[in-house]
C-alpha positions as CSV (number, residue, x, y, z in Angstrom):
1,M,0.0,0.1,0.0
2,T,1.2,3.4,-0.9
3,R,2.2,5.6,2.0
4,K,1.9,9.5,1.9
5,S,2.8,12.1,4.2
6,I,3.7,15.8,4.7
7,G,6.0,18.0,6.7
8,R,5.1,21.8,7.2
9,G,7.1,24.9,7.0
10,K,7.3,26.8,10.2
11,L,7.5,30.3,11.6
12,I,8.7,31.3,15.1
13,L,6.7,34.1,16.6
14,F,8.2,34.5,19.9
15,G,11.1,33.2,22.1
16,E,14.0,32.7,19.5
17,H,17.3,32.3,21.1
18,A,15.8,32.7,24.7
19,A,14.2,29.1,24.2
20,V,17.9,27.7,24.2
21,Y,17.9,28.9,27.9
22,G,14.8,27.3,29.1
23,H,12.4,30.0,28.2
24,P,9.1,29.2,26.1
25,A,8.9,29.6,22.5
26,V,5.8,30.3,20.4
27,G,5.5,29.2,16.8
28,T,3.2,27.9,14.0
29,S,3.2,25.6,11.1
30,L,2.8,27.2,7.9
31,P,0.6,26.2,4.8
32,C,3.6,25.4,2.8
33,R,4.6,21.8,2.9
34,T,7.0,19.0,2.0
35,E,4.9,16.1,0.4
36,L,6.4,12.6,0.3
37,S,5.2,9.3,-0.9
38,W,6.5,5.8,-1.0
39,E,5.0,3.3,-3.6
40,P,5.7,-0.4,-3.3
41,G,6.7,-2.4,-6.3
42,V,9.7,-3.7,-8.5
43,W,11.9,-0.9,-9.8
44,T,15.2,-0.4,-11.1
45,S,18.0,0.7,-8.6
46,D,17.8,4.2,-10.1
47,Q,14.1,4.3,-9.6
48,Q,13.8,3.0,-6.1
49,A,16.0,5.7,-4.7
50,S,13.6,8.8,-5.3
51,N,12.7,11.3,-7.8
52,E,15.2,13.7,-6.1
53,K,18.7,14.5,-8.0
54,G,22.2,15.5,-7.3
55,R,22.9,16.6,-3.7
56,D,19.2,16.5,-2.8
57,R,19.2,12.8,-3.7
58,E,22.3,12.0,-1.6
59,V,20.8,13.8,1.5
60,F,17.5,12.2,1.1
61,L,19.0,8.7,0.8
62,A,21.3,9.4,4.0
63,L,18.1,10.5,6.0
64,L,16.1,7.5,4.8
65,E,18.9,5.1,5.8
66,S,19.2,6.8,9.2
67,A,15.5,6.3,9.7
68,R,15.6,2.7,8.5
69,V,18.4,2.0,11.1
70,T,16.4,3.7,13.9
71,V,13.1,2.0,13.1
72,P,14.3,-1.4,11.5
73,D,10.8,-3.0,11.6
74,N,9.1,-0.3,9.4
75,G,7.2,-2.5,7.0
76,L,9.0,-0.8,3.9
77,T,10.5,-3.0,1.3
78,E,13.6,-2.1,-0.7
79,A,11.6,-2.5,-3.8
80,G,9.7,0.7,-3.8
81,V,10.1,4.3,-5.1
82,W,9.8,7.6,-3.2
83,H,8.4,10.9,-4.6
84,C,9.2,14.0,-3.0
85,N,7.8,17.6,-3.8
86,G,6.7,20.6,-2.1
87,D,6.8,24.6,-1.6
88,V,8.6,25.2,1.6
89,P,11.1,27.7,0.9
90,R,14.7,26.4,1.3
91,V,16.2,29.7,2.4
92,G,15.3,32.0,5.2
93,G,14.8,29.7,8.0
94,F,11.2,28.3,7.3
95,G,12.2,24.8,8.2
96,S,12.7,23.1,4.9
97,S,15.0,20.4,6.4
98,A,12.6,19.9,9.4
99,A,9.8,19.4,7.0
100,L,11.5,16.7,5.0
101,C,12.6,14.9,8.4
102,V,9.0,15.0,9.5
103,A,7.6,13.6,6.3
104,I,10.2,10.8,6.3
105,S,9.5,10.0,9.8
106,R,5.7,9.7,9.3
107,I,6.3,7.3,6.4
108,V,8.7,5.1,8.3
109,L,6.7,4.9,11.5
110,N,3.4,4.7,9.5
111,R,1.9,7.6,11.3
112,L,0.6,9.4,8.3
113,S,-1.8,11.9,9.8
114,D,-0.9,15.5,9.7
115,T,-1.6,16.0,13.2
116,Y,1.1,16.2,15.8
117,N,2.7,12.9,17.0
118,R,5.3,12.8,19.5
119,D,7.0,9.7,18.1
120,V,7.2,11.5,14.8
121,H,8.7,14.5,16.4
122,L,11.3,12.5,18.3
123,L,12.5,10.6,15.1
124,A,12.3,13.8,13.0
125,N,14.6,15.5,15.6
126,R,17.1,12.7,15.3
127,L,17.2,13.0,11.6
128,E,17.5,16.8,11.9
129,K,20.8,16.4,13.5
130,R,22.2,15.8,10.0
131,F,21.5,19.5,9.2
132,H,22.1,20.9,12.7
133,G,24.4,19.2,15.1
134,T,22.2,19.9,18.1
135,P,18.7,20.8,17.2
136,S,16.4,22.2,19.9
137,G,13.4,20.2,18.8
138,I,11.3,23.3,18.3
139,D,11.7,23.4,14.5
140,T,10.8,19.8,13.9
141,G,8.0,20.2,16.4
142,M,6.4,22.9,14.7
143,S,6.9,21.3,11.1
144,A,5.3,18.2,12.8
145,D,2.3,20.3,13.9
146,N,-0.7,21.7,12.1
147,G,-1.3,25.0,13.9
148,P,0.2,27.4,16.6
149,A,1.7,26.0,19.7
150,A,4.0,26.9,22.7
151,W,6.9,24.9,23.3
152,M,8.2,24.5,26.9
153,K,11.5,22.9,28.1
154,S,11.1,19.3,29.3
155,K,13.4,17.1,31.3
156,N,13.8,14.5,28.5
157,G,15.3,16.9,26.1
158,L,12.6,17.2,23.6
159,P,10.4,20.3,24.2
160,E,6.8,19.8,25.5
161,R,4.1,21.0,22.9
162,Y,1.1,23.1,24.2
163,P,-1.3,23.8,21.3
164,I,-2.8,27.2,21.6
165,E,-5.6,29.2,19.7
166,I,-4.5,32.6,18.6
167,P,-7.4,35.1,18.5
168,E,-8.1,37.0,15.2
169,L,-4.7,38.2,13.9
170,N,-3.3,39.2,10.4
171,I,0.3,38.9,9.8
172,I,2.6,38.9,6.8
173,Y,5.9,36.8,6.6
174,G,8.8,36.9,4.3
175,A,12.6,36.7,4.3
176,L,15.7,38.8,3.5
177,H,19.1,37.7,2.4
178,R,21.3,36.6,5.4
179,S,24.6,38.0,6.6
180,G,25.3,35.1,8.9
181,S,24.1,31.8,10.1
182,T,21.8,30.7,13.0
183,A,25.0,28.7,14.2
184,D,26.8,32.1,14.2
185,S,24.3,33.9,16.2
186,V,23.6,31.1,18.6
187,G,27.3,30.7,19.1
188,R,28.1,34.2,19.8
189,L,25.2,34.7,22.3
190,R,26.2,31.5,24.2
191,R,29.9,32.7,24.5
192,L,28.5,35.9,25.8
193,I,26.3,34.3,28.6
194,E,28.9,31.8,29.5
195,S,31.4,34.6,30.0
196,G,29.0,36.1,32.5
197,N,27.6,39.0,30.4
198,S,24.6,40.0,32.4
199,T,23.2,42.3,29.5
200,T,22.7,39.1,27.3
201,T,21.4,37.1,30.1
202,S,18.9,39.9,31.0
203,A,17.8,40.1,27.3
204,M,17.1,36.3,27.2
205,D,14.9,36.8,30.3
206,Q,13.1,39.6,28.7
207,L,12.5,37.7,25.4
208,G,11.2,34.8,27.6
209,D,8.9,37.1,29.5
210,I,7.5,38.5,26.2
211,A,6.8,35.0,24.8
212,T,5.0,34.2,28.2
213,G,3.0,37.3,27.9
214,F,1.8,36.4,24.5
215,I,0.9,32.8,25.6
216,N,-1.2,34.2,28.5
217,A,-2.9,36.7,26.4
218,A,-3.7,34.2,23.6
219,A,-5.1,31.8,26.3
220,D,-7.1,34.4,28.2
221,G,-7.9,37.1,25.7
222,E,-6.2,39.6,28.2
223,T,-5.3,42.9,26.6
224,F,-3.5,44.7,29.3
225,G,-5.1,48.2,28.6
226,H,-5.6,47.7,24.9
227,Q,-9.3,47.5,25.5
228,G,-9.9,44.5,23.4
229,D,-7.4,45.2,20.8
230,F,-5.5,41.9,20.5
231,P,-3.6,43.0,17.4
232,G,-2.3,46.0,19.2
233,L,-1.2,43.9,22.2
234,V,0.6,41.7,19.9
235,A,2.2,44.5,18.0
236,D,3.6,45.9,21.3
237,L,5.1,42.5,22.3
238,V,6.5,42.1,18.7
239,N,8.1,45.5,18.7
240,R,9.6,45.1,22.2
241,A,11.0,41.7,21.1
242,Q,12.6,43.3,18.0
243,G,14.1,46.0,20.0
244,I,15.8,43.4,22.3
245,L,17.0,41.3,19.4
246,A,18.4,44.3,17.6
247,S,20.3,45.3,20.8
248,L,22.0,41.9,20.5
249,D,23.1,42.7,16.9
250,L,20.7,40.1,15.3
251,S,18.9,42.7,13.1
252,T,20.3,44.1,9.9
253,S,20.1,47.4,8.2
254,N,18.0,46.0,5.5
255,L,15.4,44.7,8.0
256,E,15.3,48.0,9.9
257,V,14.7,49.7,6.7
258,L,12.0,47.3,5.9
259,L,10.3,47.6,9.3
260,N,10.3,51.5,8.9
261,L,8.7,51.3,5.5
262,A,6.2,48.6,6.6
263,G,5.2,51.1,9.4
264,K,4.5,53.8,6.8
265,T,2.3,51.5,4.8
266,G,0.2,50.4,7.8
267,A,2.0,47.8,9.8
268,I,1.8,48.2,13.5
269,G,4.6,45.8,14.3
270,G,7.3,43.7,13.0
271,K,10.3,41.5,14.0
272,L,12.8,39.0,12.8
273,S,12.0,35.3,13.2
274,G,14.5,32.7,14.1
275,G,18.2,33.0,14.2
276,G,18.5,36.6,12.8
277,L,21.2,38.3,10.7
278,G,18.6,38.4,7.9
279,G,16.3,35.5,7.0
280,A,12.7,35.4,8.2
281,F,10.6,38.0,9.6
282,Y,6.9,38.9,10.0
283,L,4.8,42.1,10.3
284,C,1.6,42.7,12.2
285,A,-1.5,44.4,10.8
286,S,-4.5,45.9,12.7
287,D,-6.9,44.0,10.5
288,R,-7.2,42.2,7.1
289,L,-7.8,45.5,5.0
290,S,-4.5,46.9,6.5
291,R,-2.9,43.7,5.7
292,D,-3.8,43.8,2.0
293,R,-2.6,47.3,1.8
294,I,0.7,46.6,3.2
295,L,1.0,43.6,0.7
296,D,0.2,46.0,-2.2
297,A,2.5,48.9,-1.3
298,L,5.4,47.5,0.4
299,P,7.1,45.4,-2.3
300,E,7.4,48.5,-4.6
301,Q,8.9,50.7,-1.8
302,L,11.5,47.9,-1.2
303,T,12.4,47.7,-4.8
304,R,13.0,51.4,-4.8
305,K,15.4,51.2,-1.8
306,G,17.2,48.4,-3.6
307,I,16.1,45.7,-1.0
308,E,15.5,42.3,-2.4
309,L,13.2,39.9,-0.8
310,L,14.6,36.2,-0.6
311,V,11.0,34.9,0.1
312,P,8.1,37.2,-1.0
313,L,5.7,38.6,1.3
314,T,3.0,36.1,2.3
315,P,-0.2,36.6,4.4
316,L,-1.0,34.3,7.2
317,D,-4.4,34.7,9.4
318,F,-5.2,33.3,12.8
319,G,-8.6,33.0,14.3
320,V,-10.2,31.4,17.4
321,I,-11.7,27.9,16.5
322,H,-12.0,26.2,19.9
323,E,-10.8,26.4,23.5
324,P,-7.1,25.9,23.8
325,E,-5.7,22.9,26.0
326,S,-4.4,24.0,29.5
327,L,-1.0,25.6,29.4
328,P,1.3,25.9,32.5
329,R,0.8,29.2,34.0
330,K,3.6,31.8,34.4
331,P,3.6,35.3,35.8
332,H,3.5,38.1,33.4
333,G,6.3,40.0,35.1
334,R,10.0,39.0,35.1
335,R,11.1,36.0,37.0
């Protein structure tokens, strides 16, 4: 029987970098996906590998072999062919490697549903080590999910997932060219913290508090003086987080110009997403109409400034569907 699965792109909303030090992170899977299928049958050696070519094929086969070694009783025969395709951006930090690892894990484990499964998450995170030596588990968790969630540090190493429902919120995401890698930024911050740099440690605490504030607001519908204006609350948190990330030299001049232009076209907030030094970012709009105005006006303004988008501006809408599961409560103030 043919097995089919997907892994999704991901977007970190809050808690990047701080999550490394035990603070919560918030992120969401994206509509873009990697689609994978395995079809049994008798094929030539070239066919049975996959429809991937070149370096992609080498990476795919290495991941597949790692998965088969980890789960030897997987029900897959050697006489079969793999087909892989999808639209997760391979640049910018949207989780293309995590999505592939999730898709492979679902087929190998025969857990084909696109809902979150911790066994799939665990195997995908092991496979992700081929791309990132010590993955946090957050990226693969978001790619294995089908909506927004908070991710909390756990004793067994793999972060615990707490699904959340985000009230009505309209954002736009995209990506810029990067001036450095996530490994560069993570390594530099770790060296600062290990050297006893109190400013960097304080910044991680503040980023963690902002993530916690968003989690509590999404769970309770609290607006902290915003009189029911959830997008306004989120924009305040987003802008505070961006200010802290920029103070850590994780922003870029192009991102700062983009955020300034976005504000002039109607965005009420914006920040980098992920490792920084370019790559993924997102903007907040007060409503869908404002979001559409930003989508219409901002690309032309960026072109005039000579700023090239690595991933084009893409809308993403959130809305309440059902009551969220219970989340561990933390105070809004600093710990």
